C-alpha positions in Angstrom: 19.1 -58.6 125.6 20.9 -57.3 128.7 19.4 -57.6 132.1 18.0 -54.7 133.9 20.2 -53.5 136.8 19.1 -53.6 140.2 21.6 -52.7 142.7 21.8 -51.2 146.1 21.6 -48.2 144.8 18.8 -48.3 142.7 15.7 -45.8 143.7 12.1 -46.1 142.9 9.6 -42.6 142.8 7.2 -42.6 144.6 4.1 -40.5 144.0 4.9 -37.7 146.4 8.5 -37.1 144.4 10.4 -38.8 146.9 12.5 -41.7 146.0 13.4 -44.7 148.0 15.7 -47.5 147.7 14.7 -50.4 145.5 16.2 -53.4 147.9 15.8 -52.6 151.6 16.8 -54.7 154.6 14.1 -56.3 156.9 14.8 -56.0 160.4 11.4 -58.0 161.4 12.1 -60.6 164.4 15.7 -59.0 165.1 16.9 -58.9 168.8 17.9 -55.2 169.8 21.4 -56.4 169.4 21.1 -58.3 166.4 19.4 -55.3 164.5 21.7 -53.2 165.5 24.7 -55.2 164.1 22.5 -56.1 161.0 22.3 -52.4 160.1 25.9 -51.6 160.4 26.7 -54.6 158.5 24.1 -53.7 156.0 25.0 -50.1 155.5 28.7 -51.8 154.9 27.6 -54.0 152.2 26.1 -50.8 150.3 22.4 -51.0 151.7 20.4 -47.8 152.1 16.9 -48.6 153.0 15.6 -50.3 156.4 12.6 -51.4 157.3 11.5 -51.5 160.9 8.2 -50.9 163.2 7.1 -50.2 166.5 6.0 -53.7 166.9 9.7 -55.1 165.9 11.1 -53.3 169.7 14.4 -52.5 167.5 13.8 -49.3 166.4 16.4 -47.4 168.9 18.8 -49.9 168.2 18.5 -49.5 164.1 18.5 -45.8 164.5 21.7 -45.7 166.6 23.5 -48.3 164.4 22.7 -46.0 161.4 23.7 -42.7 163.2 27.1 -44.7 164.2 27.9 -45.6 160.9 26.7 -42.8 158.7 30.4 -40.6 159.1 32.5 -43.8 158.9 31.1 -44.5 155.6 31.0 -40.7 154.0 27.3 -40.6 154.1 24.8 -38.0 155.3 21.2 -38.6 157.0 19.7 -37.9 153.5 21.5 -41.1 152.2 19.6 -43.3 154.2 16.0 -44.4 154.0 14.1 -45.7 157.4 10.8 -46.8 157.4 8.8 -47.4 160.6 5.1 -48.6 161.3 2.6 -47.7 163.9 1.8 -50.8 166.3 -2.2 -49.9 166.1 -4.6 -47.8 164.4 -6.6 -46.0 167.4 -9.8 -43.8 167.2 -7.7 -41.5 169.5 -5.7 -39.0 167.0 -3.7 -37.4 169.9 -2.5 -41.1 170.7 -1.4 -41.8 167.4 0.5 -38.5 166.7 2.1 -38.8 170.1 2.8 -42.7 169.0 4.5 -41.1 165.9 6.6 -38.6 167.6 7.8 -41.7 169.8 9.2 -43.4 167.0 11.0 -40.4 165.8 12.5 -39.8 168.7 13.3 -43.6 169.4 15.2 -43.8 166.3 17.3 -40.4 166.8 17.5 -39.6 163.1 15.3 -36.6 163.4 12.5 -37.7 160.7 11.5 -41.0 159.3 11.6 -41.0 155.8 8.5 -43.3 155.6 5.7 -44.4 158.1 3.4 -46.9 157.5 -0.1 -48.1 159.4 1.2 -51.5 160.1 -2.5 -52.9 159.3 -5.9 -52.0 158.7 -7.0 -53.9 162.3 -9.3 -51.4 164.5 -11.9 -50.7 162.2 -12.7 -47.7 159.4 -12.9 -45.0 162.5 -9.6 -45.7 164.2 -7.8 -46.5 160.4 -8.7 -42.7 159.2 -8.1 -41.3 162.6 -4.4 -43.2 162.3 -3.8 -41.6 159.1 -5.4 -38.1 159.8 -1.9 -38.3 162.5 0.2 -39.6 159.3 -1.0 -36.9 157.2 -0.4 -33.9 160.2 3.4 -35.9 160.5 4.4 -35.2 157.2 3.1 -31.5 157.7 5.2 -31.1 160.3 8.1 -32.4 158.8 8.4 -35.3 161.3 7.6 -37.6 158.5 8.6 -37.4 154.9 6.2 -39.9 153.4 3.2 -41.6 154.3 1.9 -45.2 153.9 -0.1 -48.6 154.8 0.7 -52.3 155.4 -1.1 -55.2 154.7 -3.9 -53.3 153.2 -6.3 -55.2 151.4 -7.8 -53.4 147.8 -10.8 -52.7 149.9 -8.8 -50.8 152.5 -6.4 -49.0 149.8 -9.9 -48.1 148.3 -11.6 -46.9 151.7 -8.6 -44.7 152.2 -8.0 -43.4 148.7 -11.5 -42.2 148.1 -12.2 -40.9 151.9 -13.4 -37.5 151.5 -11.2 -35.9 153.9 -8.0 -37.7 152.5 -5.2 -34.6 151.9 -2.2 -36.8 151.4 -2.0 -39.7 149.3 -0.8 -43.1 150.9 2.7 -43.9 148.4 3.2 -47.1 149.7 1.5 -50.3 150.8 3.9 -53.1 152.2 2.2 -57.1 152.1 3.5 -59.9 152.0 4.0 -61.1 148.4 6.3 -64.0 146.9 5.7 -66.7 144.1 3.4 -68.7 147.0 1.3 -65.7 147.9 1.2 -63.4 144.7 -1.6 -60.9 146.0 -1.8 -59.6 142.4 -5.4 -58.3 143.5 -3.8 -55.8 146.2 -1.1 -55.2 143.4 -3.3 -54.2 140.9 -5.2 -51.9 143.1 -2.1 -50.2 144.4 -0.7 -49.7 140.4 -4.2 -48.1 139.9 -3.6 -45.7 142.5 -0.2 -45.2 141.8 0.9 -46.8 145.3 4.4 -48.7 145.2 4.2 -52.3 146.5 6.6 -53.3 149.0 7.0 -56.9 149.3 7.8 -58.7 153.0 9.2 -62.3 153.6 10.1 -62.2 149.7 12.1 -65.3 150.5 9.2 -67.1 152.2 10.9 -67.4 155.4 13.2 -70.1 153.8 9.8 -72.4 153.3 10.0 -73.0 149.9 13.4 -72.7 148.6 13.8 -76.6 147.7 10.8 -76.8 145.6 11.6 -78.1 142.5 10.1 -75.1 140.2 12.4 -72.7 142.3 15.3 -75.0 142.1 14.9 -75.6 138.3 15.0 -71.8 137.7 17.7 -71.4 139.8 19.9 -73.4 138.1 18.6 -72.5 134.5 20.1 -68.8 135.6 23.1 -69.9 137.6 21.8 -68.0 140.7 20.6 -68.9 144.4 16.8 -69.7 145.2 16.9 -66.3 147.0 18.4 -64.6 144.5 15.7 -66.4 142.0 12.8 -64.5 144.5 14.2 -61.0 145.1 14.4 -61.1 141.1 10.8 -62.1 140.6 10.0 -59.5 143.5 11.9 -56.7 141.5 10.7 -57.4 137.9 7.4 -57.4 139.2 8.0 -54.0 139.9 8.2 -54.4 143.9 10.7 -53.0 146.5 11.5 -56.5 148.2 12.8 -56.5 152.1 14.8 -59.4 152.4 15.6 -60.0 156.2 19.2 -61.1 157.2 21.6 -60.8 160.1 24.6 -62.1 158.4 26.5 -59.7 155.9 27.3 -62.4 153.4 23.8 -63.4 152.8 22.9 -59.6 153.0 25.3 -59.6 149.8 23.9 -62.8 148.2 20.1 -61.2 148.4 21.3 -58.0 146.6 23.4 -59.2 143.9 20.9 -60.0 141.5 22.2 -59.0 138.2 23.7 -61.0 135.3 20.2 -62.7 134.6 16.7 -61.6 133.7 13.7 -63.8 134.4 11.7 -64.5 131.0 7.8 -64.1 130.5 7.7 -67.7 130.6 10.1 -67.8 133.9 7.8 -65.0 135.6 4.5 -67.3 134.8 5.9 -70.6 135.9 6.7 -68.6 139.4 3.4 -67.0 139.4 1.8 -70.2 138.9 3.3 -71.4 142.1 0.7 -69.5 144.4 -1.1 -71.3 147.1 -1.6 -68.3 148.9 0.5 -69.3 151.6 0.9 -66.8 154.4 3.9 -67.2 156.7 3.2 -65.3 159.3 -0.1 -63.1 159.7 -2.7 -62.1 157.2 -5.0 -58.8 158.1 -5.6 -57.8 154.5 -9.6 -59.1 155.0 -9.7 -57.2 158.4 -12.9 -55.3 158.6 
């Protein structure tokens, strides 16, 4: 049986009808100059999805690199998918609306394809006020799709069941990899038709030499990084591997030619140690 093909041109359909690339470049912890050069290199490599955030402090550079490179690759704005995220939920609707507009202006792309609430911090009132601002940004064309990040099952349920909800979140971006599978969050998202984006899919390099990872990578003739990206994809997620090196970007996306069997996936799933490589707001009140 031929392996399912996943390329940089592969797209996943969101519940609101829009589509987004199934493999995207994460811009977390990149300096402004690194973000600019990384986006330029990734676009040349074939990446069409770019994951940014207010907290990354590189929205301007990422957007500038996209704008400057599109024409040289024969692309239009509609060919790329740009994500940003709200740094802080607030009870002030007006403050959040202003913040979203600042992100749109910073990237200079005319609109943001996907705007996420970066975390559930701030409490129920702040989460709801912030989501209302996202809904209205979508209504006014500043944002195409809305979603959340680092939302635990309880936060997802709180939002989708809110009586005032007008626009459902279509994405939840969480840390997910074999060492932190978060099947509880993924199952809740599946129930509500929410696509899961996996950040830190390469475990920030912390488990590349794990015996099971090494053994399975050798079995399939791939690198540990390719194995981990393939794990995300076969679980239906959208991985956001980060790199500032073009050769590594190409490697991370070269995940065809092998298919993880049900047994392979089970072996990787069994590695779950609830490893969080950075922060974990999923249990916030």
